[in-house]
N, CA, C and O atoms as a GROMACS GRO file, in nm:
protein
  548
    1MET      N    1   3.863  -0.365   2.254
    1MET     CA    2   3.905  -0.468   2.307
    1MET      C    3   3.801  -0.593   2.327
    1MET      O    4   3.689  -0.591   2.378
    2LYS      N    5   3.864  -0.687   2.278
    2LYS     CA    6   3.794  -0.824   2.273
    2LYS      C    7   3.810  -0.898   2.397
    2LYS      O    8   3.924  -0.909   2.442
    3SER      N    9   3.699  -0.958   2.468
    3SER     CA   10   3.690  -1.004   2.588
    3SER      C   11   3.694  -1.182   2.551
    3SER      O   12   3.626  -1.242   2.469
    4ASN      N   13   3.791  -1.232   2.636
    4ASN     CA   14   3.782  -1.397   2.611
    4ASN      C   15   3.740  -1.448   2.740
    4ASN      O   16   3.786  -1.548   2.795
    5LEU      N   17   3.658  -1.377   2.781
    5LEU     CA   18   3.582  -1.426   2.934
    5LEU      C   19   3.500  -1.560   2.917
    5LEU      O   20   3.514  -1.664   2.980
    6LYS      N   21   3.412  -1.530   2.819
    6LYS     CA   22   3.294  -1.650   2.777
    6LYS      C   23   3.409  -1.787   2.756
    6LYS      O   24   3.388  -1.896   2.809
    7ASP      N   25   3.501  -1.765   2.690
    7ASP     CA   26   3.578  -1.882   2.620
    7ASP      C   27   3.649  -1.968   2.755
    7ASP      O   28   3.645  -2.089   2.779
    8ILE      N   29   3.721  -1.848   2.838
    8ILE     CA   30   3.765  -1.902   2.972
    8ILE      C   31   3.668  -1.977   3.078
    8ILE      O   32   3.690  -2.074   3.150
    9ARG      N   33   3.569  -1.907   3.063
    9ARG     CA   34   3.443  -1.947   3.173
    9ARG      C   35   3.421  -2.052   3.136
    9ARG      O   36   3.440  -2.139   3.221
   10SER      N   37   3.376  -2.096   3.011
   10SER     CA   38   3.311  -2.227   2.956
   10SER      C   39   3.425  -2.331   2.976
   10SER      O   40   3.383  -2.438   3.020
   11ARG      N   41   3.541  -2.325   2.958
   11ARG     CA   42   3.635  -2.410   2.958
   11ARG      C   43   3.670  -2.465   3.105
   11ARG      O   44   3.727  -2.571   3.128
   12ARG      N   45   3.631  -2.387   3.186
   12ARG     CA   46   3.602  -2.405   3.349
   12ARG      C   47   3.485  -2.480   3.398
   12ARG      O   48   3.481  -2.529   3.511
   13CYS      N   49   3.388  -2.490   3.311
   13CYS     CA   50   3.241  -2.525   3.356
   13CYS      C   51   3.203  -2.435   3.453
   13CYS      O   52   3.165  -2.480   3.560
   14ILE      N   53   3.207  -2.302   3.433
   14ILE     CA   54   3.161  -2.201   3.542
   14ILE      C   55   3.048  -2.136   3.491
   14ILE      O   56   3.071  -2.081   3.383
   15SER      N   57   2.932  -2.123   3.532
   15SER     CA   58   2.821  -2.043   3.488
   15SER      C   59   2.842  -1.877   3.529
   15SER      O   60   2.911  -1.828   3.619
   16GLN      N   61   2.753  -1.808   3.425
   16GLN     CA   62   2.775  -1.663   3.437
   16GLN      C   63   2.739  -1.633   3.601
   16GLN      O   64   2.811  -1.564   3.674
   17LYS      N   65   2.611  -1.701   3.645
   17LYS     CA   66   2.595  -1.685   3.765
   17LYS      C   67   2.671  -1.705   3.889
   17LYS      O   68   2.663  -1.642   3.994
   18GLU      N   69   2.749  -1.806   3.856
   18GLU     CA   70   2.841  -1.862   3.969
   18GLU      C   71   2.938  -1.758   3.956
   18GLU      O   72   2.959  -1.703   4.064
   19LEU      N   73   3.011  -1.708   3.854
   19LEU     CA   74   3.103  -1.627   3.834
   19LEU      C   75   3.066  -1.482   3.911
   19LEU      O   76   3.127  -1.436   4.008
   20ALA      N   77   2.955  -1.426   3.846
   20ALA     CA   78   2.893  -1.307   3.930
   20ALA      C   79   2.891  -1.304   4.083
   20ALA      O   80   2.930  -1.207   4.148
   21LYS      N   81   2.846  -1.412   4.133
   21LYS     CA   82   2.810  -1.431   4.273
   21LYS      C   83   2.954  -1.438   4.328
   21LYS      O   84   2.973  -1.398   4.444
   22ALA      N   85   3.061  -1.487   4.252
   22ALA     CA   86   3.196  -1.526   4.313
   22ALA      C   87   3.266  -1.392   4.320
   22ALA      O   88   3.360  -1.375   4.399
   23VAL      N   89   3.223  -1.293   4.238
   23VAL     CA   90   3.306  -1.179   4.206
   23VAL      C   91   3.219  -1.038   4.263
   23VAL      O   92   3.254  -0.923   4.235
   24GLY      N   93   3.112  -1.068   4.338
   24GLY     CA   94   3.041  -0.961   4.354
   24GLY      C   95   2.977  -0.882   4.269
   24GLY      O   96   2.958  -0.767   4.308
   25THR      N   97   2.937  -0.912   4.161
   25THR     CA   98   2.872  -0.859   4.040
   25THR      C   99   2.744  -0.908   3.994
   25THR      O  100   2.696  -1.006   4.049
   26THR      N  101   2.681  -0.847   3.894
   26THR     CA  102   2.541  -0.925   3.833
   26THR      C  103   2.582  -1.012   3.705
   26THR      O  104   2.683  -1.007   3.634
   27VAL      N  105   2.484  -1.082   3.702
   27VAL     CA  106   2.490  -1.170   3.558
   27VAL      C  107   2.507  -1.064   3.442
   27VAL      O  108   2.597  -1.071   3.358
   28ARG      N  109   2.411  -0.967   3.446
   28ARG     CA  110   2.411  -0.871   3.347
   28ARG      C  111   2.532  -0.805   3.320
   28ARG      O  112   2.558  -0.770   3.205
   29THR      N  113   2.625  -0.781   3.431
   29THR     CA  114   2.757  -0.739   3.371
   29THR      C  115   2.836  -0.855   3.307
   29THR      O  116   2.874  -0.838   3.192
   30ILE      N  117   2.864  -0.969   3.368
   30ILE     CA  118   2.913  -1.082   3.309
   30ILE      C  119   2.919  -1.097   3.169
   30ILE      O  120   3.021  -1.109   3.101
   31TYR      N  121   2.774  -1.095   3.124
   31TYR     CA  122   2.725  -1.089   3.027
   31TYR      C  123   2.738  -0.994   2.902
   31TYR      O  124   2.744  -1.017   2.781
   32SER      N  125   2.742  -0.858   2.990
   32SER     CA  126   2.783  -0.731   2.897
   32SER      C  127   2.945  -0.748   2.858
   32SER      O  128   2.978  -0.707   2.747
   33ILE      N  129   3.054  -0.810   2.952
   33ILE     CA  130   3.162  -0.838   2.924
   33ILE      C  131   3.193  -0.940   2.820
   33ILE      O  132   3.287  -0.941   2.739
   34GLU      N  133   3.116  -1.008   2.833
   34GLU     CA  134   3.125  -1.139   2.734
   34GLU      C  135   3.076  -1.116   2.577
   34GLU      O  136   3.139  -1.156   2.478
   35VAL      N  137   2.961  -1.048   2.575
   35VAL     CA  138   2.886  -1.030   2.450
   35VAL      C  139   2.912  -0.876   2.387
   35VAL      O  140   2.937  -0.842   2.271
   36GLU      N  141   2.900  -0.812   2.486
   36GLU     CA  142   2.934  -0.656   2.444
   36GLU      C  143   3.066  -0.600   2.461
   36GLU      O  144   3.089  -0.480   2.448
   37ASN      N  145   3.161  -0.695   2.493
   37ASN     CA  146   3.297  -0.647   2.534
   37ASN      C  147   3.326  -0.489   2.616
   37ASN      O  148   3.406  -0.398   2.591
   38LYS      N  149   3.219  -0.507   2.727
   38LYS     CA  150   3.198  -0.414   2.789
   38LYS      C  151   3.358  -0.361   2.880
   38LYS      O  152   3.435  -0.441   2.932
   39ASN      N  153   3.371  -0.252   2.880
   39ASN     CA  154   3.495  -0.196   2.952
   39ASN      C  155   3.477  -0.227   3.098
   39ASN      O  156   3.363  -0.194   3.132
   40ILE      N  157   3.548  -0.278   3.197
   40ILE     CA  158   3.518  -0.282   3.319
   40ILE      C  159   3.652  -0.231   3.426
   40ILE      O  160   3.768  -0.213   3.388
   41SER      N  161   3.602  -0.215   3.560
   41SER     CA  162   3.712  -0.170   3.607
   41SER      C  163   3.834  -0.257   3.613
   41SER      O  164   3.832  -0.373   3.572
   42ILE      N  165   3.951  -0.193   3.670
   42ILE     CA  166   4.069  -0.293   3.684
   42ILE      C  167   4.039  -0.360   3.809
   42ILE      O  168   4.061  -0.481   3.800
   43SER      N  169   4.000  -0.326   3.915
   43SER     CA  170   3.976  -0.405   4.033
   43SER      C  171   3.862  -0.520   4.005
   43SER      O  172   3.872  -0.617   4.080
   44LEU      N  173   3.749  -0.525   3.905
   44LEU     CA  174   3.674  -0.624   3.896
   44LEU      C  175   3.756  -0.718   3.795
   44LEU      O  176   3.756  -0.840   3.811
   45ALA      N  177   3.817  -0.662   3.701
   45ALA     CA  178   3.891  -0.769   3.630
   45ALA      C  179   3.990  -0.849   3.719
   45ALA      O  180   4.001  -0.970   3.704
   46ARG      N  181   4.056  -0.785   3.805
   46ARG     CA  182   4.148  -0.870   3.905
   46ARG      C  183   4.080  -0.962   3.976
   46ARG      O  184   4.142  -1.064   4.005
   47LYS      N  185   3.961  -0.953   4.015
   47LYS     CA  186   3.887  -1.029   4.080
   47LYS      C  187   3.841  -1.143   3.988
   47LYS      O  188   3.857  -1.259   4.026
   48ILE      N  189   3.780  -1.113   3.853
   48ILE     CA  190   3.737  -1.250   3.789
   48ILE      C  191   3.882  -1.317   3.735
   48ILE      O  192   3.889  -1.439   3.719
   49ALA      N  193   3.981  -1.242   3.713
   49ALA     CA  194   4.109  -1.317   3.670
   49ALA      C  195   4.176  -1.422   3.794
   49ALA      O  196   4.236  -1.528   3.774
   50ASN      N  197   4.140  -1.342   3.952
   50ASN     CA  198   4.191  -1.435   4.033
   50ASN      C  199   4.100  -1.549   4.021
   50ASN      O  200   4.145  -1.656   3.982
   51TYR      N  201   3.970  -1.537   4.053
   51TYR     CA  202   3.863  -1.643   4.085
   51TYR      C  203   3.891  -1.745   3.943
   51TYR      O  204   3.882  -1.865   3.968
   52LEU      N  205   3.921  -1.710   3.807
   52LEU     CA  206   3.928  -1.784   3.719
   52LEU      C  207   4.095  -1.878   3.737
   52LEU      O  208   4.117  -1.987   3.684
   53ASN      N  209   4.168  -1.821   3.800
   53ASN     CA  210   4.298  -1.872   3.803
   53ASN      C  211   4.361  -1.852   3.688
   53ASN      O  212   4.424  -1.945   3.638
   54CYS      N  213   4.354  -1.700   3.615
   54CYS     CA  214   4.410  -1.657   3.486
   54CYS      C  215   4.476  -1.502   3.515
   54CYS      O  216   4.461  -1.434   3.616
   55SER      N  217   4.536  -1.477   3.420
   55SER     CA  218   4.606  -1.330   3.414
   55SER      C  219   4.493  -1.237   3.342
   55SER      O  220   4.415  -1.288   3.261
   56ILE      N  221   4.488  -1.096   3.375
   56ILE     CA  222   4.393  -0.990   3.317
   56ILE      C  223   4.425  -0.995   3.169
   56ILE      O  224   4.336  -0.958   3.092
   57ASP      N  225   4.548  -1.038   3.117
   57ASP     CA  226   4.579  -1.016   2.965
   57ASP      C  227   4.520  -1.153   2.924
   57ASP      O  228   4.520  -1.175   2.803
   58ASP      N  229   4.474  -1.240   3.000
   58ASP     CA  230   4.431  -1.379   2.934
   58ASP      C  231   4.273  -1.338   2.902
   58ASP      O  232   4.226  -1.368   2.792
   59LEU      N  233   4.205  -1.280   2.986
   59LEU     CA  234   4.079  -1.203   2.974
   59LEU      C  235   4.035  -1.112   2.845
   59LEU      O  236   3.926  -1.115   2.788
   60TYR      N  237   4.132  -1.044   2.821
   60TYR     CA  238   4.121  -0.972   2.711
   60TYR      C  239   4.226  -0.991   2.611
   60TYR      O  240   4.334  -1.032   2.651
   61ASP      N  241   4.205  -0.964   2.473
   61ASP     CA  242   4.270  -0.989   2.348
   61ASP      C  243   4.333  -0.827   2.325
   61ASP      O  244   4.271  -0.742   2.262
   62PHE      N  245   4.447  -0.805   2.380
   62PHE     CA  246   4.523  -0.671   2.380
   62PHE      C  247   4.581  -0.643   2.268
   62PHE      O  248   4.659  -0.547   2.261
   63ASP      N  249   4.552  -0.723   2.157
   63ASP     CA  250   4.609  -0.702   2.030
   63ASP      C  251   4.601  -0.533   1.997
   63ASP      O  252   4.502  -0.465   2.021
   64ASP      N  253   4.728  -0.482   1.937
   64ASP     CA  254   4.724  -0.353   1.923
   64ASP      C  255   4.596  -0.271   1.831
   64ASP      O  256   4.540  -0.162   1.847
   65ASN      N  257   4.581  -0.386   1.725
   65ASN     CA  258   4.478  -0.334   1.647
   65ASN      C  259   4.316  -0.353   1.695
   65ASN      O  260   4.222  -0.321   1.624
   66ALA      N  261   4.304  -0.411   1.828
   66ALA     CA  262   4.194  -0.426   1.872
   66ALA      C  263   4.139  -0.291   1.960
   66ALA      O  264   4.026  -0.265   2.003
   67HIS      N  265   4.255  -0.222   1.967
   67HIS     CA  266   4.201  -0.091   2.050
   67HIS      C  267   4.166   0.014   1.967
   67HIS      O  268   4.228   0.054   1.868
   68THR      N  269   4.041   0.067   2.023
   68THR     CA  270   3.973   0.211   1.975
   68THR      C  271   4.031   0.316   2.004
   68THR      O  272   4.138   0.309   2.065
   69LEU      N  273   3.971   0.451   1.966
   69LEU     CA  274   4.005   0.561   2.025
   69LEU      C  275   3.934   0.583   2.142
   69LEU      O  276   3.982   0.645   2.237
   70THR      N  277   3.818   0.532   2.139
   70THR     CA  278   3.747   0.520   2.286
   70THR      C  279   3.841   0.437   2.388
   70THR      O  280   3.882   0.486   2.494
   71ASP      N  281   3.859   0.351   2.359
   71ASP     CA  282   3.967   0.275   2.457
   71ASP      C  283   4.070   0.354   2.537
   71ASP      O  284   4.084   0.362   2.659
   72LYS      N  285   4.145   0.414   2.433
   72LYS     CA  286   4.264   0.494   2.465
   72LYS      C  287   4.227   0.624   2.538
   72LYS      O  288   4.293   0.665   2.634
   73ALA      N  289   4.106   0.696   2.482
   73ALA     CA  290   4.054   0.805   2.567
   73ALA      C  291   3.986   0.763   2.689
   73ALA      O  292   3.990   0.853   2.772
   74LEU      N  293   3.928   0.665   2.728
   74LEU     CA  294   3.905   0.618   2.861
   74LEU      C  295   4.019   0.607   2.929
   74LEU      O  296   4.016   0.653   3.043
   75TRP      N  297   4.100   0.568   2.898
   75TRP     CA  298   4.215   0.503   2.993
   75TRP      C  299   4.310   0.628   3.017
   75TRP      O  300   4.373   0.642   3.122
   76PHE      N  301   4.316   0.717   2.914
   76PHE     CA  302   4.383   0.825   2.936
   76PHE      C  303   4.332   0.951   3.024
   76PHE      O  304   4.403   1.040   3.071
   77THR      N  305   4.171   0.934   3.037
   77THR     CA  306   4.093   1.020   3.123
   77THR      C  307   4.117   0.971   3.244
   77THR      O  308   4.151   1.054   3.328
   78ASN      N  309   4.106   0.823   3.289
   78ASN     CA  310   4.120   0.760   3.417
   78ASN      C  311   4.258   0.786   3.473
   78ASN      O  312   4.272   0.805   3.594
   79VAL      N  313   4.377   0.789   3.376
   79VAL     CA  314   4.506   0.812   3.432
   79VAL      C  315   4.532   0.965   3.475
   79VAL      O  316   4.610   1.002   3.564
   80VAL      N  317   4.444   1.053   3.386
   80VAL     CA  318   4.472   1.191   3.456
   80VAL      C  319   4.378   1.220   3.577
   80VAL      O  320   4.409   1.312   3.653
   81ARG      N  321   4.274   1.152   3.596
   81ARG     CA  322   4.182   1.169   3.706
   81ARG      C  323   4.255   1.133   3.818
   81ARG      O  324   4.271   1.213   3.910
   82TYR      N  325   4.310   1.000   3.820
   82TYR     CA  326   4.392   0.959   3.938
   82TYR      C  327   4.533   1.049   3.964
   82TYR      O  328   4.575   1.078   4.076
   83THR      N  329   4.590   1.083   3.849
   83THR     CA  330   4.715   1.172   3.887
   83THR      C  331   4.651   1.314   3.976
   83THR      O  332   4.698   1.371   4.074
   84SER      N  333   4.548   1.336   3.910
   84SER     CA  334   4.483   1.478   3.964
   84SER      C  335   4.461   1.479   4.117
   84SER      O  336   4.496   1.570   4.193
   85GLU      N  337   4.389   1.350   4.155
   85GLU     CA  338   4.353   1.313   4.284
   85GLU      C  339   4.497   1.321   4.367
   85GLU      O  340   4.507   1.396   4.465
   86MET      N  341   4.605   1.240   4.322
   86MET     CA  342   4.741   1.234   4.382
   86MET      C  343   4.793   1.345   4.406
   86MET      O  344   4.822   1.378   4.521
   87LEU      N  345   4.816   1.424   4.297
   87LEU     CA  346   4.838   1.582   4.299
   87LEU      C  347   4.773   1.680   4.391
   87LEU      O  348   4.829   1.781   4.434
   88GLY      N  349   4.636   1.641   4.420
   88GLY     CA  350   4.556   1.730   4.482
   88GLY      C  351   4.508   1.862   4.388
   88GLY      O  352   4.458   1.964   4.434
   89LYS      N  353   4.530   1.841   4.270
   89LYS     CA  354   4.468   1.962   4.173
   89LYS      C  355   4.350   1.922   4.108
   89LYS      O  356   4.318   1.803   4.102
   90PRO      N  357   4.266   2.031   4.047
   90PRO     CA  358   4.176   1.974   3.937
   90PRO      C  359   4.226   1.928   3.827
   90PRO      O  360   4.338   1.949   3.781
   91ILE      N  361   4.113   1.844   3.769
   91ILE     CA  362   4.181   1.787   3.651
   91ILE      C  363   4.223   1.855   3.543
   91ILE      O  364   4.317   1.816   3.473
   92LYS      N  365   4.149   1.974   3.517
   92LYS     CA  366   4.191   2.066   3.425
   92LYS      C  367   4.347   2.139   3.456
   92LYS      O  368   4.423   2.172   3.365
   93GLU      N  369   4.370   2.152   3.565
   93GLU     CA  370   4.509   2.188   3.599
   93GLU      C  371   4.608   2.066   3.588
   93GLU      O  372   4.729   2.083   3.577
   94THR      N  373   4.557   1.957   3.592
   94THR     CA  374   4.645   1.833   3.591
   94THR      C  375   4.696   1.813   3.456
   94THR      O  376   4.811   1.776   3.432
   95THR      N  377   4.586   1.844   3.348
   95THR     CA  378   4.591   1.805   3.216
   95THR      C  379   4.687   1.909   3.154
   95THR      O  380   4.765   1.876   3.065
   96ARG      N  381   4.680   2.042   3.205
   96ARG     CA  382   4.787   2.126   3.148
   96ARG      C  383   4.912   2.116   3.200
   96ARG      O  384   5.005   2.140   3.124
   97LEU      N  385   4.939   2.080   3.335
   97LEU     CA  386   5.064   2.023   3.348
   97LEU      C  387   5.126   1.915   3.262
   97LEU      O  388   5.239   1.926   3.215
   98LEU      N  389   5.046   1.806   3.244
   98LEU     CA  390   5.084   1.703   3.167
   98LEU      C  391   5.120   1.750   3.044
   98LEU      O  392   5.217   1.697   2.990
   99ASP      N  393   5.065   1.834   2.990
   99ASP     CA  394   5.070   1.880   2.864
   99ASP      C  395   5.183   1.964   2.839
   99ASP      O  396   5.248   1.951   2.735
  100LYS      N  397   5.208   2.040   2.915
  100LYS     CA  398   5.316   2.139   2.939
  100LYS      C  399   5.475   2.072   2.944
  100LYS      O  400   5.579   2.110   2.890
  101SER      N  401   5.450   1.967   3.026
  101SER     CA  402   5.576   1.861   3.064
  101SER      C  403   5.620   1.782   2.947
  101SER      O  404   5.735   1.740   2.933
  102GLY      N  405   5.494   1.758   2.840
  102GLY     CA  406   5.513   1.686   2.733
  102GLY      C  407   5.482   1.527   2.777
  102GLY      O  408   5.504   1.432   2.703
  103LEU      N  409   5.434   1.519   2.895
  103LEU     CA  410   5.395   1.387   2.936
  103LEU      C  411   5.256   1.342   2.875
  103LEU      O  412   5.244   1.226   2.835
  104ALA      N  413   5.168   1.418   2.868
  104ALA     CA  414   5.049   1.363   2.774
  104ALA      C  415   5.088   1.299   2.661
  104ALA      O  416   5.044   1.186   2.639
  105GLN      N  417   5.177   1.363   2.572
  105GLN     CA  418   5.168   1.310   2.482
  105GLN      C  419   5.272   1.189   2.453
  105GLN      O  420   5.274   1.131   2.345
  106SER      N  421   5.350   1.160   2.552
  106SER     CA  422   5.423   1.044   2.595
  106SER      C  423   5.327   0.933   2.634
  106SER      O  424   5.335   0.823   2.578
  107ILE      N  425   5.238   0.957   2.728
  107ILE     CA  426   5.131   0.875   2.766
  107ILE      C  427   5.060   0.812   2.644
  107ILE      O  428   5.060   0.691   2.619
  108LEU      N  429   4.999   0.909   2.571
  108LEU     CA  430   4.932   0.860   2.459
  108LEU      C  431   4.998   0.746   2.360
  108LEU      O  432   4.958   0.636   2.324
  109SER      N  433   5.134   0.832   2.327
  109SER     CA  434   5.222   0.749   2.206
  109SER      C  435   5.264   0.615   2.290
  109SER      O  436   5.286   0.512   2.227
  110GLY      N  437   5.273   0.617   2.414
  110GLY     CA  438   5.303   0.473   2.474
  110GLY      C  439   5.182   0.378   2.527
  110GLY      O  440   5.194   0.282   2.602
  111TYR      N  441   5.081   0.420   2.479
  111TYR     CA  442   4.947   0.346   2.521
  111TYR      C  443   4.969   0.221   2.500
  111TYR      O  444   4.959   0.153   2.603
  112ASN      N  445   4.999   0.155   2.389
  112ASN     CA  446   5.025  -0.004   2.364
  112ASN      C  447   5.110  -0.057   2.487
  112ASN      O  448   5.078  -0.163   2.540
  113THR      N  449   5.206   0.009   2.527
  113THR     CA  450   5.290  -0.071   2.633
  113THR      C  451   5.226  -0.044   2.770
  113THR      O  452   5.232  -0.132   2.855
  114TRP      N  453   5.153   0.096   2.800
  114TRP     CA  454   5.122   0.137   2.938
  114TRP      C  455   5.000   0.111   2.982
  114TRP      O  456   4.970   0.132   3.100
  115HIS      N  457   4.904   0.054   2.880
  115HIS     CA  458   4.754   0.044   2.923
  115HIS      C  459   4.729  -0.088   3.029
  115HIS      O  460   4.633  -0.099   3.104
  116THR      N  461   4.820  -0.164   3.017
  116THR     CA  462   4.793  -0.271   3.101
  116THR      C  463   4.826  -0.256   3.241
  116THR      O  464   4.795  -0.340   3.325
  117GLN      N  465   4.897  -0.134   3.269
  117GLN     CA  466   4.915  -0.096   3.383
  117GLN      C  467   4.799  -0.030   3.490
  117GLN      O  468   4.720   0.052   3.442
  118GLY      N  469   4.791  -0.054   3.583
  118GLY     CA  470   4.652   0.000   3.675
  118GLY      C  471   4.679   0.154   3.673
  118GLY      O  472   4.792   0.203   3.674
  119TYR      N  473   4.571   0.220   3.669
  119TYR     CA  474   4.566   0.369   3.684
  119TYR      C  475   4.643   0.426   3.775
  119TYR      O  476   4.694   0.536   3.754
  120GLU      N  477   4.661   0.363   3.882
  120GLU     CA  478   4.696   0.395   4.029
  120GLU      C  479   4.838   0.405   4.000
  120GLU      O  480   4.899   0.511   4.018
  121TYR      N  481   4.896   0.297   3.954
  121TYR     CA  482   5.049   0.278   3.894
  121TYR      C  483   5.066   0.394   3.801
  121TYR      O  484   5.164   0.462   3.830
  122MET      N  485   5.001   0.432   3.704
  122MET     CA  486   5.038   0.524   3.599
  122MET      C  487   5.038   0.666   3.670
  122MET      O  488   5.136   0.739   3.656
  123ALA      N  489   4.934   0.703   3.744
  123ALA     CA  490   4.922   0.809   3.821
  123ALA      C  491   5.035   0.860   3.904
  123ALA      O  492   5.084   0.972   3.894
  124GLU      N  493   5.078   0.751   4.002
  124GLU     CA  494   5.189   0.752   4.084
  124GLU      C  495   5.326   0.782   3.999
  124GLU      O  496   5.410   0.855   4.051
  125THR      N  497   5.345   0.735   3.890
  125THR     CA  498   5.444   0.749   3.810
  125THR      C  499   5.449   0.918   3.751
  125THR      O  500   5.544   0.997   3.756
  126LEU      N  501   5.343   0.933   3.710
  126LEU     CA  502   5.305   1.062   3.621
  126LEU      C  503   5.319   1.185   3.766
  126LEU      O  504   5.375   1.291   3.742
  127ALA      N  505   5.279   1.166   3.872
  127ALA     CA  506   5.286   1.243   4.002
  127ALA      C  507   5.436   1.263   4.029
  127ALA      O  508   5.477   1.376   4.054
  128GLU      N  509   5.499   1.184   4.027
  128GLU     CA  510   5.630   1.163   4.056
  128GLU      C  511   5.728   1.271   3.957
  128GLU      O  512   5.793   1.371   3.989
  129GLU      N  513   5.709   1.203   3.822
  129GLU     CA  514   5.747   1.282   3.733
  129GLU      C  515   5.750   1.425   3.719
  129GLU      O  516   5.848   1.492   3.687
  130LEU      N  517   5.604   1.476   3.753
  130LEU     CA  518   5.557   1.603   3.742
  130LEU      C  519   5.640   1.666   3.859
  130LEU      O  520   5.666   1.784   3.837
  131ASN      N  521   5.681   1.625   3.962
  131ASN     CA  522   5.735   1.653   4.072
  131ASN      C  523   5.887   1.678   4.065
  131ASN      O  524   5.947   1.775   4.112
  132ASN      N  525   5.938   1.574   4.000
  132ASN     CA  526   6.073   1.584   3.952
  132ASN      C  527   6.098   1.701   3.861
  132ASN      O  528   6.194   1.771   3.893
  133GLN      N  529   6.030   1.736   3.756
  133GLN     CA  530   6.030   1.839   3.660
  133GLN      C  531   5.987   1.978   3.752
  133GLN      O  532   5.990   2.089   3.698
  134SER      N  533   5.958   1.967   3.856
  134SER     CA  534   5.945   2.104   3.928
  134SER      C  535   5.855   2.218   3.818
  134SER      O  536   5.893   2.328   3.779
  135ILE      N  537   5.748   2.160   3.794
  135ILE     CA  538   5.666   2.254   3.690
  135ILE      C  539   5.526   2.267   3.774
  135ILE      O  540   5.427   2.329   3.735
  136ILE      N  541   5.538   2.195   3.898
  136ILE     CA  542   5.402   2.200   3.952
  136ILE      C  543   5.390   2.327   4.059
  136ILE      O  544   5.467   2.327   4.155
  137THR      N  545   5.302   2.426   4.044
  137THR     CA  546   5.320   2.544   4.118
  137THR      C  547   5.198   2.564   4.203
  137THR      O  548   5.190   2.662   4.278
   0.00000   0.00000   0.00000
C-alpha cells in the first residue's frame, strides 16, 4: 500500500513535526508512513485524515495491485482478532468457526472490497453472521 501522505502534507505546507504533534504521534512515525509505507492503525489514519481534511482513501493508494500478501494477512488477522473479542472466544476457535462457516474464504476473496472497512465493523458483521448461522457452540 503506497502512502500519499507526503504529497498531501506538502501541498498543505504542513511539516512532519506539526502533523505529528496534531495527531499525537512522533515525527518518526510520520516519516515511516511517508517513506517506508508503514501500516498504521485505522484510528491514526482517521486522525491524520481529519487533520488534513481528506479521506483515508486519499492517504493511501488502494490500487488492487498495490496490496501485498502481507497487507491481506495483517488485515485478516486483525479482523479475526476483533471478531474473537466480540464473540468472547479464543482466536483459534474463532478461526475454526470462520473456516467452518465459509466466511474465512469469503473475507479473503472479498478483501479488495472490504479492506477499507474498519476492523470493528467487519468483526461486528462476522459475529452477527456466525450467530445467524447458529454454528457457535
